[in-house]
C-alpha positions in Angstrom: 25.1 14.4 35.6 21.4 13.6 35.5 20.5 10.1 34.3 18.4 10.0 31.2 14.9 8.5 31.7 14.3 5.0 30.3 11.5 4.1 28.1 8.6 2.5 30.1 7.2 0.7 27.1 8.3 -2.9 27.1 9.1 -4.5 23.8 8.4 -8.2 23.3 7.9 -8.8 27.0 11.0 -7.4 28.6 12.3 -3.9 29.2 15.9 -3.6 28.3 18.1 -3.7 31.4 20.4 -0.6 31.6 23.9 -0.8 32.9 26.2 1.9 34.1 25.3 5.2 35.6 21.9 5.3 34.0 20.8 2.0 35.6 17.9 2.3 38.0 16.4 0.0 40.6 13.0 -0.2 38.8 11.7 -3.7 38.4 11.7 -5.3 35.0 8.1 -5.3 33.6 6.7 -8.1 31.5 3.9 -7.9 29.0 1.2 -10.6 29.5 1.1 -13.1 26.7 -1.2 -12.5 23.8 -4.1 -14.8 23.0 -2.2 -16.1 20.0 0.9 -16.9 22.1 -1.2 -18.7 24.8 -3.0 -20.6 22.0 0.2 -21.7 20.4 1.8 -22.7 23.7 -1.4 -24.7 24.6 -1.4 -26.4 21.2 2.3 -27.4 21.6 1.7 -28.7 25.1 -1.5 -30.5 24.0 0.4 -32.4 21.3 2.6 -33.8 24.0 5.5 -34.5 21.6 8.1 -32.0 22.9 9.5 -31.3 26.3 8.7 -28.0 28.0 12.3 -26.8 27.3 11.7 -27.5 23.5 8.3 -25.8 23.6 9.7 -22.7 25.3 12.5 -22.5 22.8 10.0 -22.6 19.9 8.0 -19.9 21.5 11.1 -17.7 22.2 10.6 -17.8 26.0 12.3 -19.6 28.9 10.9 -22.7 30.5 10.0 -20.8 33.7 7.8 -18.5 31.6 6.0 -21.5 30.1 5.4 -22.8 33.6 3.8 -19.5 34.6 1.7 -19.5 31.5 0.4 -23.0 32.3 -1.1 -21.6 35.5 -3.2 -19.0 33.6 -6.9 -19.6 33.2 -6.8 -18.7 29.5 -4.1 -21.4 29.0 -6.3 -24.0 30.7 -9.3 -22.9 28.6 -7.3 -23.2 25.4 -6.2 -26.8 26.4 -9.8 -27.6 27.3 -11.0 -26.3 23.9 -8.4 -28.5 22.1 -9.5 -31.5 24.1 -13.1 -30.9 23.3 -12.3 -30.4 19.6 -10.3 -33.7 19.5 -13.2 -35.6 21.2 -15.7 -34.2 18.7 -13.3 -35.1 15.8 -12.8 -38.6 17.2 -16.5 -39.1 17.6 -17.3 -38.0 14.1 -14.5 -40.1 12.7 -15.6 -43.2 14.6 -19.4 -43.1 14.5 -20.0 -40.8 11.5 -21.5 -37.4 11.7 -25.0 -38.4 10.7 -25.5 -41.5 12.9 -26.6 -41.4 16.5 -27.0 -44.1 19.0 -29.8 -44.3 21.7 
């Protein structure tokens, strides 16, 4: 009996693991996170109100995946953008948008 080929297109990040005679030794492939997923993860981490475990649960990933995402340059860029936005918002709220100091 010849095993049936498995689909190579991952769905939501993980290819289904086959068991039984059709199981193969191919590694499980993961899709990289989308910009929206990285942005949401960065926003939740930036808020700093939830643990990494809680953030991962909200995102539908495991904590280890969140740890890997935190090492990505696009994650760091998203957090930096949030920090810059907050600083600008705080400056405008504190000094007024039209006033400037010399």
